[in-house]
C-alpha positions as CSV (number, residue, x, y, z in Angstrom):
1,X,-49.4,27.2,13.1
2,X,-50.9,23.5,12.7
3,X,-48.4,23.2,9.5
4,X,-45.5,24.1,11.6
5,X,-46.7,21.4,14.4
6,X,-47.2,18.5,11.7
7,X,-43.8,19.5,10.3
8,X,-42.6,18.6,13.5
9,X,-43.7,15.3,14.5
10,X,-42.7,14.4,10.8
11,X,-39.3,15.5,11.8
12,X,-39.5,13.7,15.1
13,X,-41.0,10.4,13.9
14,X,-37.9,10.4,10.5
15,X,-35.5,10.9,13.5
16,X,-36.7,8.4,15.7
17,X,-37.2,5.6,12.8
18,X,-33.7,6.5,11.6
19,X,-32.2,6.0,15.4
20,X,-33.8,2.3,15.1
21,X,-32.8,1.4,12.0
22,X,-29.1,2.9,13.1
23,X,-29.6,0.6,16.3
24,X,-31.0,-2.1,14.4
25,X,-27.6,-2.5,11.6
26,X,-25.2,-1.9,14.7
27,X,-26.8,-5.1,16.2
28,X,-26.5,-7.0,12.6
29,X,-22.8,-6.3,12.1
30,X,-22.0,-6.9,15.4
31,X,-23.8,-10.5,15.0
32,X,-22.2,-11.4,12.0
33,X,-18.3,-10.3,13.4
34,X,-18.5,-6.7,11.7
35,X,-20.4,-7.7,8.6
36,X,-17.6,-10.6,7.8
37,X,-15.3,-8.1,5.9
38,X,-11.7,-8.5,6.5
39,X,-9.4,-6.5,5.5
40,X,-6.6,-8.6,3.4
41,X,-3.9,-6.2,2.7
42,X,-3.3,-3.0,0.5
43,X,-5.0,-2.4,-2.2
44,X,-2.5,-3.2,-5.1
45,X,-3.2,-2.9,-8.8
46,X,-0.5,-5.1,-10.2
47,X,-1.1,-8.4,-9.3
48,X,0.9,-11.9,-9.9
49,X,1.4,-12.0,-13.8
50,X,1.1,-8.1,-13.9
51,X,3.6,-6.4,-16.4
52,X,5.4,-3.7,-14.7
53,X,4.7,-0.3,-16.7
54,X,7.6,1.5,-18.5
55,X,9.7,4.0,-16.4
56,X,13.2,5.6,-15.6
57,X,14.0,7.5,-12.4
58,X,17.3,8.0,-10.8
59,X,18.7,7.1,-7.2
60,X,19.8,8.9,-4.7
61,X,23.2,7.8,-5.7
62,X,22.7,9.3,-9.4
63,X,22.1,5.4,-11.1
64,X,19.5,4.9,-13.5
65,X,17.0,2.9,-13.0
66,X,14.1,1.7,-14.9
67,X,11.4,-1.2,-16.1
68,X,14.2,-3.2,-17.8
69,X,16.9,-2.6,-14.9
70,X,14.6,-3.3,-12.5
71,X,14.0,-7.2,-10.8
72,X,13.7,-8.7,-7.6
73,X,12.2,-6.6,-4.5
74,X,10.6,-3.9,-4.8
75,X,8.9,-1.6,-2.1
76,X,7.3,1.5,-1.4
77,X,7.6,3.7,1.4
78,X,6.2,7.1,2.4
79,X,7.1,9.9,5.4
80,X,5.4,9.4,8.3
81,X,3.6,6.1,7.3
82,X,3.7,4.4,10.8
83,X,3.6,0.8,8.9
84,X,6.4,1.5,6.7
85,X,9.0,2.3,10.1
86,X,8.1,-0.8,11.2
87,X,8.2,-2.5,7.9
88,X,11.7,-1.0,7.4
89,X,14.5,-3.1,9.6
90,X,13.1,-6.2,8.4
91,X,13.0,-5.1,4.9
92,X,16.6,-3.7,4.9
93,X,17.7,-7.0,6.6
94,X,15.7,-9.0,3.7
95,X,17.3,-6.8,1.4
96,X,20.8,-7.6,2.5
97,X,20.4,-11.3,1.9
98,X,19.2,-10.6,-2.0
99,X,21.9,-8.1,-2.9
100,X,21.8,-4.5,-4.0
101,X,21.3,-4.5,-7.8
102,X,18.3,-6.5,-6.7
103,X,16.4,-4.5,-4.3
104,X,14.6,-1.3,-5.3
105,X,13.2,0.9,-2.4
106,X,10.7,4.0,-3.8
107,X,10.6,6.6,-0.9
108,X,7.4,9.3,-1.3
109,X,7.7,12.2,0.4
110,X,11.0,13.7,2.9
111,X,12.2,10.7,5.2
112,X,15.7,11.0,5.6
113,X,15.9,8.4,7.7
114,X,14.1,5.6,5.9
115,X,16.7,7.0,2.9
116,X,19.6,6.8,5.3
117,X,18.7,3.3,6.6
118,X,17.8,1.6,2.7
119,X,20.8,3.2,0.9
120,X,23.2,0.5,1.5
121,X,21.0,-2.3,0.5
122,X,19.1,-0.7,-1.9
123,X,18.6,1.4,-4.8
124,X,17.0,4.2,-3.4
125,X,14.1,6.8,-5.4
126,X,13.3,9.2,-4.0
127,X,9.8,10.4,-5.8
128,X,6.8,12.7,-5.3
129,X,3.4,10.0,-4.2
130,X,2.6,10.3,-8.0
131,X,6.2,9.9,-9.1
132,X,7.2,7.9,-12.4
133,X,8.0,4.7,-10.3
134,X,4.6,4.5,-8.5
135,X,3.0,5.1,-11.8
136,X,4.8,2.5,-13.7
137,X,3.4,0.0,-10.9
138,X,0.2,2.1,-10.2
139,X,0.9,1.8,-6.8
140,X,-1.0,4.4,-4.6
141,X,-0.3,2.9,-1.0
142,X,2.5,2.6,1.4
143,X,4.0,0.1,2.4
144,X,3.8,-1.9,-0.3
145,X,5.6,-4.6,-1.5
146,X,6.4,-6.6,-5.2
147,X,8.4,-9.5,-6.2
148,X,9.0,-9.3,-9.7
149,X,11.1,-11.9,-12.1
150,X,13.0,-11.5,-14.7
151,X,10.2,-11.0,-17.2
152,X,9.4,-7.9,-15.5
153,X,6.4,-9.2,-14.0
154,X,5.0,-9.5,-10.9
155,X,5.2,-12.5,-9.4
156,X,3.6,-12.0,-5.6
157,X,2.6,-8.4,-3.9
158,X,1.3,-7.3,-0.4
159,X,1.9,-5.4,2.4
160,X,4.4,-7.4,4.5
161,X,7.3,-9.3,3.6
162,X,4.9,-12.3,4.6
163,X,2.9,-11.9,1.8
164,X,5.8,-12.3,-1.0
165,X,7.5,-15.6,0.6
166,X,3.8,-17.4,0.8
167,X,2.9,-16.2,-3.0
168,X,5.9,-17.0,-4.1
169,X,6.1,-20.7,-2.8
170,X,2.6,-21.6,-3.8
């Protein structure tokens, strides 16, 4: 019986110590404004200067697209992604100014609305989340945007159109 009482007292003291440390950590995070960590955008693997990997895919219109045929703007979207749906009108407006042959849109999942909106202004590939185009770009995040040069290297990348224009003019 004395061991049981000692164990309960020890567990109680450990719980109180854990609570005090947690409260101290919360107070410190509030003082430093969240630890000073700010999310700078999507975790993109391919950065400016990176070469896009080899791939081949067929668009919804039956066109073959590959590493060799893609230059300009590339956008990754996914079904059920609220930021993707918010970006879609601005992306299509910008794509219209570039010309359909200079824009590739990759839609992951079943999103007929996005495909319908993108098809007039971009070559559209519908693939799984781990499809060949996403694999070539090492892309795991949506929305993700890439600006490619004629040498198939990434000129700019980000999660917003502003990320591309700021980086490409820098």
